[in-house]
C-alpha positions as CSV (number, residue, x, y, z in Angstrom):
1,X,2.3,36.8,8.8
2,X,4.9,34.8,10.9
3,X,1.8,32.8,13.1
4,X,2.3,29.0,13.0
5,X,-0.5,28.4,10.6
6,X,2.0,30.6,8.1
7,X,4.9,27.8,8.1
8,X,4.0,26.3,4.7
9,X,3.0,29.8,2.9
10,X,5.1,28.8,-0.2
11,X,4.8,32.3,-2.2
12,X,3.4,35.9,-2.6
13,X,0.3,34.9,-4.4
14,X,-0.7,31.9,-1.6
15,X,-0.3,34.3,0.8
16,X,-2.3,37.3,-0.6
17,X,-4.9,34.3,-0.6
18,X,-4.5,33.2,2.7
19,X,-5.3,36.7,3.9
20,X,-8.7,36.7,2.0
21,X,-9.5,33.1,3.5
22,X,-8.3,34.8,7.1
23,X,-11.1,37.8,6.8
24,X,-13.5,35.4,6.2
25,X,-12.7,32.9,8.8
26,X,-12.7,35.7,11.5
27,X,-16.1,36.8,10.6
28,X,-16.9,33.1,10.4
29,X,-15.9,32.9,14.3
30,X,-18.3,35.6,15.4
31,X,-21.3,33.3,13.9
32,X,-20.0,29.8,15.0
33,X,-21.4,29.6,18.4
34,X,-24.7,30.8,17.2
35,X,-25.0,27.7,14.5
36,X,-23.4,25.9,16.8
37,X,-26.0,26.2,19.4
38,X,-29.0,26.7,16.7
39,X,-27.5,23.8,14.9
40,X,-28.8,25.8,11.9
41,X,-26.1,25.6,8.3
42,X,-24.5,28.6,8.0
43,X,-26.1,29.6,4.8
44,X,-24.9,33.2,5.1
45,X,-21.0,31.9,5.3
46,X,-21.4,29.8,2.1
47,X,-22.9,32.9,0.6
48,X,-19.5,34.8,1.4
49,X,-17.5,32.0,0.1
50,X,-19.7,32.4,-2.8
51,X,-18.7,35.9,-3.5
52,X,-15.0,35.2,-2.1
53,X,-14.7,33.0,-5.6
54,X,-13.5,30.2,-2.7
55,X,-16.2,27.9,-4.4
56,X,-14.0,27.5,-7.5
57,X,-10.9,26.7,-6.0
58,X,-10.4,24.0,-7.4
59,X,-12.1,24.3,-10.5
60,X,-9.8,23.3,-13.6
61,X,-8.6,27.0,-14.5
62,X,-10.1,26.5,-18.3
63,X,-13.4,26.6,-17.4
64,X,-12.7,30.3,-14.9
65,X,-11.5,27.9,-11.5
66,X,-8.2,28.4,-9.5
67,X,-6.9,25.0,-10.1
68,X,-5.7,24.8,-6.7
69,X,-3.3,22.0,-6.1
70,X,-3.6,20.2,-3.0
71,X,-1.0,21.4,-1.0
72,X,-3.1,24.8,-1.3
73,X,-6.6,23.1,-0.6
74,X,-4.9,22.2,2.5
75,X,-3.5,25.6,3.5
76,X,-6.9,27.5,3.2
77,X,-9.2,24.9,4.3
78,X,-6.9,25.0,7.7
79,X,-7.3,28.5,7.9
80,X,-10.9,28.4,7.2
81,X,-11.0,25.8,9.9
82,X,-9.6,28.0,12.1
83,X,-12.8,30.0,12.6
84,X,-15.3,27.6,11.8
85,X,-14.8,23.8,11.6
86,X,-18.5,23.6,10.2
87,X,-18.0,25.3,7.9
88,X,-14.7,23.8,6.3
89,X,-15.5,20.6,6.5
90,X,-18.8,21.2,4.8
91,X,-17.4,23.3,1.9
92,X,-14.3,20.7,2.1
93,X,-16.1,17.8,0.9
94,X,-16.6,20.0,-2.4
95,X,-13.7,21.5,-3.3
96,X,-12.1,18.0,-2.5
97,X,-14.4,16.3,-4.9
98,X,-13.9,18.8,-7.7
99,X,-10.4,17.7,-7.5
100,X,-11.3,14.3,-7.4
101,X,-13.0,14.8,-10.5
102,X,-10.4,16.9,-12.0
103,X,-7.7,14.6,-11.5
104,X,-9.3,11.2,-12.3
105,X,-11.7,12.5,-15.5
106,X,-13.7,9.9,-14.0
107,X,-17.2,11.8,-14.7
108,X,-18.2,12.0,-18.9
109,X,-16.8,15.4,-20.0
110,X,-20.2,16.6,-20.7
111,X,-21.8,16.5,-16.9
112,X,-17.7,17.1,-15.7
113,X,-17.5,20.7,-18.2
114,X,-21.3,21.7,-17.1
115,X,-20.8,20.9,-13.5
116,X,-17.5,23.3,-13.3
117,X,-19.1,26.0,-15.4
118,X,-22.3,25.9,-12.7
119,X,-19.7,26.1,-10.2
120,X,-18.1,29.8,-11.7
121,X,-21.1,30.7,-12.5
122,X,-23.8,30.6,-9.7
123,X,-21.6,28.7,-7.2
124,X,-23.2,25.1,-7.6
125,X,-21.7,22.7,-5.5
126,X,-21.3,18.6,-5.6
127,X,-21.0,15.9,-2.7
128,X,-21.3,12.0,-2.9
129,X,-24.3,10.6,-0.6
130,X,-23.4,6.8,0.0
131,X,-23.5,6.1,4.2
132,X,-27.3,4.5,5.4
133,X,-27.7,3.4,8.9
134,X,-28.2,-0.4,7.5
135,X,-24.4,-0.5,5.9
136,X,-22.5,2.1,7.5
137,X,-19.9,3.8,6.4
138,X,-18.6,3.0,2.8
139,X,-15.5,2.5,3.0
140,X,-16.0,-0.7,5.0
141,X,-17.6,-2.3,1.8
142,X,-21.2,-2.5,3.0
143,X,-23.8,-3.5,-0.1
144,X,-26.1,-0.3,-0.1
145,X,-30.1,-0.1,0.0
146,X,-30.6,2.1,-1.8
147,X,-31.6,0.8,-5.4
148,X,-31.7,1.8,-9.3
149,X,-34.0,-0.1,-10.8
150,X,-34.1,0.3,-14.6
151,X,-36.9,2.3,-16.4
152,X,-37.2,3.8,-19.7
153,X,-33.8,5.6,-20.7
154,X,-33.0,5.4,-16.9
155,X,-33.4,4.4,-13.8
156,X,-35.4,5.1,-10.8
157,X,-33.7,5.5,-7.7
158,X,-35.2,4.8,-4.1
159,X,-33.4,5.1,-0.3
160,X,-32.5,6.9,2.0
161,X,-28.9,8.4,2.7
162,X,-27.6,9.2,6.2
163,X,-24.6,12.0,6.8
164,X,-25.6,13.9,4.1
165,X,-23.7,16.7,4.3
166,X,-24.4,20.1,2.6
167,X,-27.8,18.6,2.1
168,X,-29.5,21.7,2.4
169,X,-27.8,24.0,-0.6
170,X,-26.9,21.5,-2.8
171,X,-29.0,21.3,-6.1
172,X,-27.6,18.5,-7.2
173,X,-25.7,15.7,-5.8
174,X,-24.7,11.5,-6.4
175,X,-25.8,8.6,-4.6
176,X,-24.9,4.8,-4.9
177,X,-26.8,2.3,-5.3
178,X,-27.4,-1.2,-6.0
179,X,-29.0,-2.4,-9.5
180,X,-30.7,-5.9,-8.7
181,X,-31.2,-6.7,-11.9
182,X,-27.6,-6.5,-12.6
183,X,-26.4,-7.2,-8.8
184,X,-23.4,-4.3,-9.0
185,X,-23.5,-1.2,-7.6
186,X,-23.0,2.4,-9.4
187,X,-23.3,5.9,-8.7
188,X,-26.4,8.1,-10.1
189,X,-25.7,11.7,-10.2
190,X,-29.1,13.1,-9.1
191,X,-30.5,16.6,-9.2
192,X,-33.0,17.9,-6.4
193,X,-36.4,18.2,-7.4
194,X,-39.9,16.9,-5.4
195,X,-39.1,13.4,-5.1
196,X,-36.1,14.3,-2.8
197,X,-36.8,15.1,1.0
198,X,-34.3,16.6,3.7
199,X,-35.1,15.3,7.1
200,X,-33.2,16.8,9.2
201,X,-31.6,14.3,11.7
202,X,-28.3,15.8,12.1
203,X,-28.7,16.8,15.8
204,X,-24.8,15.6,17.2
205,X,-22.1,17.0,19.6
206,X,-20.1,18.5,17.1
207,X,-20.0,19.5,13.9
208,X,-23.3,20.6,14.1
209,X,-23.7,23.3,11.1
210,X,-22.6,20.9,8.4
211,X,-26.1,20.5,7.5
212,X,-25.0,16.4,7.3
213,X,-28.9,15.7,7.3
214,X,-31.0,12.6,5.7
215,X,-32.1,12.6,2.2
216,X,-34.8,10.6,1.4
217,X,-35.2,9.2,-2.8
218,X,-38.2,8.3,-3.8
219,X,-38.2,6.5,-7.2
220,X,-36.1,9.9,-8.8
221,X,-35.4,9.5,-12.3
222,X,-31.6,9.6,-13.7
223,X,-31.2,9.3,-17.1
224,X,-28.8,6.7,-18.5
225,X,-26.0,9.4,-19.1
226,X,-26.3,10.3,-15.3
227,X,-25.1,6.9,-14.6
228,X,-21.0,7.1,-13.7
229,X,-19.2,4.4,-14.6
230,X,-16.5,5.7,-12.1
231,X,-13.9,4.6,-14.1
232,X,-10.6,7.2,-14.7
233,X,-7.4,7.8,-13.4
234,X,-6.5,6.1,-9.5
235,X,-5.6,9.0,-7.7
236,X,-4.9,7.7,-4.7
237,X,-7.9,9.7,-2.5
238,X,-5.4,12.4,-2.0
239,X,-8.5,14.7,-2.0
240,X,-9.4,13.8,1.3
241,X,-6.5,15.7,2.5
242,X,-8.9,18.7,3.4
243,X,-10.6,16.1,6.0
244,X,-7.0,16.3,8.4
245,X,-6.6,19.9,7.4
246,X,-10.5,20.9,8.8
247,X,-8.9,18.8,12.3
248,X,-5.7,21.0,12.1
249,X,-7.1,24.2,11.7
250,X,-9.6,23.6,14.8
251,X,-6.5,22.4,16.5
252,X,-4.4,25.7,16.1
253,X,-7.6,28.1,17.2
254,X,-7.4,25.8,20.1
255,X,-3.7,26.2,20.8
256,X,-3.7,30.2,20.0
257,X,-6.7,30.8,22.5
258,X,-4.8,28.9,25.1
259,X,-1.4,30.9,24.4
260,X,-3.2,33.9,24.8
261,X,-5.4,32.9,27.8
262,X,-1.8,31.6,29.5
263,X,0.1,35.3,28.9
264,X,-2.8,37.2,29.8
265,X,-4.4,35.3,33.1
266,X,-2.4,36.0,36.4
267,X,-3.8,35.0,39.7
268,X,-3.4,36.8,42.6
269,X,-1.5,34.2,44.2
270,X,1.4,34.4,41.1
271,X,4.0,37.1,40.2
272,X,3.0,37.0,36.7
273,X,0.7,35.5,34.2
274,X,0.6,31.7,33.4
275,X,2.5,31.5,30.6
276,X,5.9,31.5,33.1
277,X,4.9,28.3,35.0
278,X,7.1,25.7,34.0
279,X,4.0,23.4,33.8
280,X,2.3,24.9,31.8
281,X,5.2,25.9,29.2
282,X,5.5,22.1,29.4
283,X,1.9,21.5,27.8
284,X,2.3,24.3,25.5
285,X,5.7,22.6,24.3
286,X,3.7,19.5,23.8
287,X,1.2,20.9,22.1
288,X,3.6,21.8,19.4
289,X,5.1,18.8,19.0
290,X,1.9,17.1,18.2
291,X,1.0,19.9,15.8
292,X,4.3,20.6,14.3
293,X,4.5,16.8,13.4
294,X,1.4,16.1,12.1
295,X,1.3,19.3,9.9
296,X,4.8,18.0,8.3
297,X,3.1,15.1,7.9
298,X,-0.2,16.7,5.9
299,X,2.1,19.0,3.8
300,X,5.1,16.1,2.6
301,X,1.8,14.0,1.6
302,X,0.6,16.8,-0.1
303,X,3.2,18.1,-1.9
304,X,4.4,14.1,-3.0
305,X,0.9,13.6,-4.1
306,X,1.3,17.3,-6.5
307,X,4.8,16.0,-7.6
308,X,4.6,12.8,-8.2
309,X,1.7,12.1,-10.2
310,X,2.3,8.6,-11.6
311,X,2.9,7.4,-7.8
312,X,-0.5,8.4,-6.7
313,X,-2.0,4.9,-6.5
314,X,0.8,4.2,-3.5
315,X,0.2,6.6,-1.6
316,X,-2.7,5.5,0.2
317,X,-0.5,4.1,3.0
318,X,1.2,7.9,3.5
319,X,-2.0,9.7,2.8
320,X,-3.9,7.7,5.5
321,X,-0.9,7.6,8.1
322,X,-1.2,12.0,7.6
323,X,-5.2,11.8,8.3
324,X,-4.6,9.3,11.4
325,X,-1.8,11.5,13.0
326,X,-3.0,14.4,12.4
327,X,-6.8,13.5,13.6
328,X,-5.4,12.4,16.8
329,X,-3.2,15.0,17.3
330,X,-5.3,17.5,17.0
331,X,-7.6,16.0,19.6
332,X,-4.8,15.8,21.7
333,X,-3.8,19.5,21.0
334,X,-7.5,20.8,21.6
335,X,-7.1,18.7,25.3
336,X,-4.2,20.2,26.4
337,X,-5.2,23.5,25.6
338,X,-8.3,22.9,27.8
339,X,-6.4,21.9,30.5
340,X,-4.4,25.2,30.1
341,X,-7.5,27.1,30.9
342,X,-8.8,25.4,33.3
343,X,-12.3,25.3,34.2
344,X,-13.6,28.3,32.2
345,X,-12.7,25.7,29.1
346,X,-16.1,24.1,29.8
347,X,-18.0,27.3,29.4
348,X,-20.7,27.5,26.9
349,X,-19.5,31.0,25.9
350,X,-15.8,30.3,25.0
351,X,-14.9,28.7,22.0
352,X,-12.7,25.5,23.7
353,X,-15.8,23.4,24.4
354,X,-16.8,23.8,20.7
355,X,-13.1,22.5,19.3
356,X,-13.3,20.0,21.9
357,X,-17.0,18.9,20.7
358,X,-16.0,19.5,16.7
359,X,-12.6,17.9,16.4
360,X,-13.4,14.6,17.9
361,X,-15.7,14.3,14.7
362,X,-12.5,13.8,12.6
363,X,-12.3,9.9,14.2
364,X,-15.5,9.0,12.4
365,X,-14.1,10.7,8.5
366,X,-12.7,8.2,6.4
367,X,-10.0,6.4,6.4
368,X,-10.6,5.4,9.9
369,X,-7.8,4.7,12.1
370,X,-8.2,0.6,12.1
371,X,-8.6,1.1,7.9
372,X,-5.5,3.1,8.0
373,X,-3.7,0.9,10.5
374,X,-4.8,-2.6,8.4
375,X,-3.5,-0.4,5.3
376,X,-0.4,0.2,6.9
377,X,-0.1,-3.3,8.2
378,X,-0.6,-5.1,5.1
379,X,2.1,-2.6,3.4
380,X,4.4,-3.6,5.6
381,X,3.5,-7.6,5.0
382,X,3.9,-7.2,1.7
383,X,7.4,-5.4,1.2
384,X,9.6,-7.0,-1.1
385,X,12.4,-8.5,0.2
386,X,10.9,-9.4,3.2
């Protein structure tokens, strides 16, 4: 302990869990290049996560989970992403959604309780598939082309979802669908069966191991009790902080690599390592500013969300700001790390070029930059007393 990434550890218990995740991150880092090159889903990593009990991190204690706070989720996700960004982002969707369901109680108790027990007993996971090629990101308000048609005692779901992270490993998931008869949109819990197909379309420059393939449904039956009302407590979307935590973890890994390189690399025309050069020290200092600024925003937002339950709906601007700054600063940090290392940073035998590709994916995770700016502007324009 004592590294930059340890800055926000608050107790001996958190330190103990951090050390457990550090051991996993080291193991995942050794596999990351192979999964990245192959574009393969890291089933081995998820088996290790299940064995370590990580999949139940945000499950309520009453079901045998750890009931982690948002601060704890952010801290551990950062560390996991230090080893492998794809694995961290993918499992983060599951952990974040379990936290979201725990705090909002938007699912019927019977379904939520069964899910919690399945997570603890056999490593089940959950994610929501909402994006579609035609409607784009659901955060922008497009109506899904996936349809839910009334059937006897239930619904028949037909459609195709994109960016379906964790699709290779899930046995259940939630989809958004449009109900033509009711002219409304709803969420439905689907269990994977022979009417669900995974089309392996995920072939991107970054985050290649998230398994975000297309999911095709052909009249998949969902009983009435699997239509999710979406009602519940408004939690302000705090669970989405798992996203900036992931990209900060990647940026810290890039920063540490560049510093180690600078301390060791000694060209024959210099009397010492390049870490002694003023220009390199200036670049390292700039990385520190970007990282420390972003992390202070993310952890402050997480702590406020944990402390002030009544004010969670009003924290959207602050949470969005934290994601905006963290993601964009992480991109800057990886870029500066590559400049310090120089041309060698482009080598596929080194992790920096993977960090560079992975970290850019944050721009396309919610909330998107323009939505954050719009929310902040609206908040400013609607201030009382203006």
